[in-house]
N, C-alpha and C positions, 0 to 999 in steps of 0.2 A: 756142882749140883746144889740144890737148895738144902738149907738146913731146916730140920723139923723142930719146932719149939711148942711146948704146951703152955700157951700164954694167950691172954686176950689182947695184949698190946701188939700193934702191927709194926714190924721193923722191915726195912728193905732186904730183899733176898731171903726171907725166912717164910716157912710155911707153918701155920698155926693150927692146932687141933685141940679138941676138947674131950674126946673120948678115946677109948682103947680099941674101937672098932676098926676093921680094915679101911683103908683110905682110897677114895677115888677123886679124880680131878673134876671140878665143876668149872665150866667156861662161863664167865660172866659177861654181860653186855657192856658195850662202850659206845652207845649211839651207833647201832649196827648198820645204818645205811651209809656210813662215812668210811671210806677206805683207809684214811689216816688212822682212825680209831681202831678199825678192825685189824690192821696190820701191826700197829705199834702199841696198842693198849690191850689187845686180846691175844691173837695167835702167836705173837713173838714170845710170849711168856711160856710157851711149851719148851723153849730152849733149856729151861732149868731141869727138865726131866728127860731131855732128848740126847741119846748117845749116838744117834744117826742110823741105828739099825734095830732099835727096840720098839715093841708095840706100845702105843700110848692110848689108853682108854680114857675117854672123857665124857662127861655128861653135859649136854646142851639140849634142853627140851624143845619141843615143837611149840612155837610161839606165833599166834595169829598176827601179831604186829611185826614179826621179824621180816626184814627186807629181803628182796631177792639177792642182794649182794652178799650178805653174810652166809646165806644158805649156799650160794654158788662157791664161795671160798671154802667152806667146810667140806663140800662135796668134792672139791678138787684136791684136797690134801692127799698125800700118798696113802696107800692102803693100810699101812701100819698104824695110822691114826684112826682109831675105831670109836665112832660116836655112839653114845647111848642116849635115848630120848625118854626113858622111864627110870625114875629113881629107884634104887634098891634100899629097902629098910635095913638091910644087913651091913651097910657101910656108912661111914662119915664122909661127907663131901667137903673138899678143901679148895680154897682159892689159890691159884698159882702166885708165886712171888711177884711183887711189883718191881718197877724199874725206876730209874732216876729221870723223871719227866719234868719238863719246864713248860712255861706258857706257850712257847713256839719252837721247842727243840727237845732233844733228849740226849743224854750223855753216854748211853750204852751203844757204842759204835758198832757192835756186832749185829744190831737189830736188822739193818737193811739187808745185809748179806744172808742172814739166817732166813728171813721171810722169803727173799727171792729164791733161795735154794730149795725151799719147801715145794716150789712150783717149777723147778728146773725141767721136769718132764714136759712142761708146756712150751718153754722158750729155748731149750738147748739147741734145737736145730734151726732156729730163726736168726738170721744175720741182718745187720743194719743195711738198708737199701740206699744206695747213692741217689740223692735227689728226692728222697721221700720226706716231704715237709708237711707237718701235721698241726692243724689248728683244732683245739678242743673247745667246743662251745658248751656253755652252761645254761643255755636258755631252756632246756628241758629238765634241768636238775630238780631233784626231789625237794630241796629246801627253798627254792626260789630266791636264793641269796646271791649277792655279788655277780649280777649279770651285767653284760655290756648292753646298755639300752639302745645304742645305735649300731648294734652288731650287723644288721642287714647292709649297712653302708660298707662293711668290710669284705663282704663275700666276693664281689667282682675283683677288687684290687688284690685280695689274697690269691684268688685263682690265677690272676694275671702274672703273679710272681712264683707260681708253682706250688702253692699250698692247697691241700685238701681239707675240707671241714668235716669233722666227726662229732657225733653225739654219743657219749659213752653209754647212755641209756638204751641205745639201739644195738649195742654189742653184747655178746656173751662175755663171761669172765675170761675165757680163753682168748677170745678175740681182742679184748682190751690189753691183755698181756702182750700178745703178738704185735699189736699196733705200736705200742711203746718200744718194744724190742727192735722193731724193724725201721723205726723212724730215725732220720738224721737230725732233724730239728723238730722240737715240740714247743708250741706256744699256747698259752691259755691264761685266762683270768685266774687269780688266786683262788684255789679250791682243792678239795680233797682228791679229786681225780688225778692231780699231779703226783700223788703218792706212787702211782704206777711207774714213776721214773726209776724205781729200784730195779726194774726189770730191763732197763736200757743198757746197752753197751757203754762202758766207761767213755767219757769225753763226748757224749751226746750233747748237743747244743739245746739248752733249756732257756726259753724267754718267758718269764712270768709277768703278766700285767698286774701291777700292784702299786697303787699310788702312795704317796707319802701320808695320805690321810688315814692309812690303816696301820697304826703302830702295832708292835708285837705280832707281826704277821711274817715271820721269817722261817716258817715251817719248811718251805720247799727249797729255800736257799740252804738250809741246814742239811736236808737230804741230799741235795746236789753236791755239796762239799763232801759229804760222807761217801757218796758213790763216785766221786772223781769226775763229775760232769762239768761242762762249761756253762756257767749260770749267768744270765743277764736279767735285769729287771727294767721293764718299761714303765716310766713314771708319768707319761703324758696323758693323764686322765683327770676328769672332774667328777667329784662325788655328787651323786644325785640321790636325794631322799625320796624313796617310793615305799610308803607303808612301813617305814622303819627298817627297810632292807639296805644293805651296803652296795647299792648299784653304782655304776659309773658310766660316764660318757667318755669315749676315747677320742683322742686326736687322730683321725684316720690317716692323714698324710704322714704325720710324724711316726706313727706305728709302722706303716708300710716301709718308710725309709729305714727305720731301725732294723726291720726284718731283712731288707735288702743288704744292709751292711753285715748282718749276722750270716747271711748266705755266703758272703765272700770269705768267711772264716772256715767254711767247710773244707777247703782245700788243705788247710793246715791241721785238720783233725786226724 
């Protein structure tokens, strides 16, 4: 459990307060349209107050700029997580302890399983489906970053080898979890949507498109290792500068060949 300290200096795994008023948790934003941030910078920090069966009251106000994603995540928490949207003058609001985060990883190994278990009521009855191969597109993404500019050239070859194309923006939060849980292979350009692999069965095959031109982009390899998945990185890409964005052009034939090889590994999973 977190240690409470009356101090203005921030230390890892400590909660700091300034008054003697009763305390309530305030949930702070961490770029709330980004699943990686929501999972690992925001809601994972409930862990320090969570015994598994206790009520957790927290404040997170109604924010016009708040994305559909963070609202969907908070609404899907178990009923014992009770959100308040109006501040009380009678309480002091505290920030939950921080974790040991790095540029493209985190050292708190419990994070993946803790967050996944918060939503177990959604995925517990979903099994991995043999032959369900999933390509996640970023072309409709909120940030318009790291898109495959020649993605349309992939659609027919992907379908020919058994892959279906999905846009997470078209799916509810529940549907996103179930999609990842039920998939045997998941492939996508580097992006926060891959954070959903925490809901996959162990040893799911993950193929991330992530060229050597993107240093310090090991976020999803880190998660895959922590979740005991089989991780592969496809490097056959060419960076393309479009309005300052990190877009890429992919070697279509090379990528399809790589996926065909990964498919042969399914029999060994």
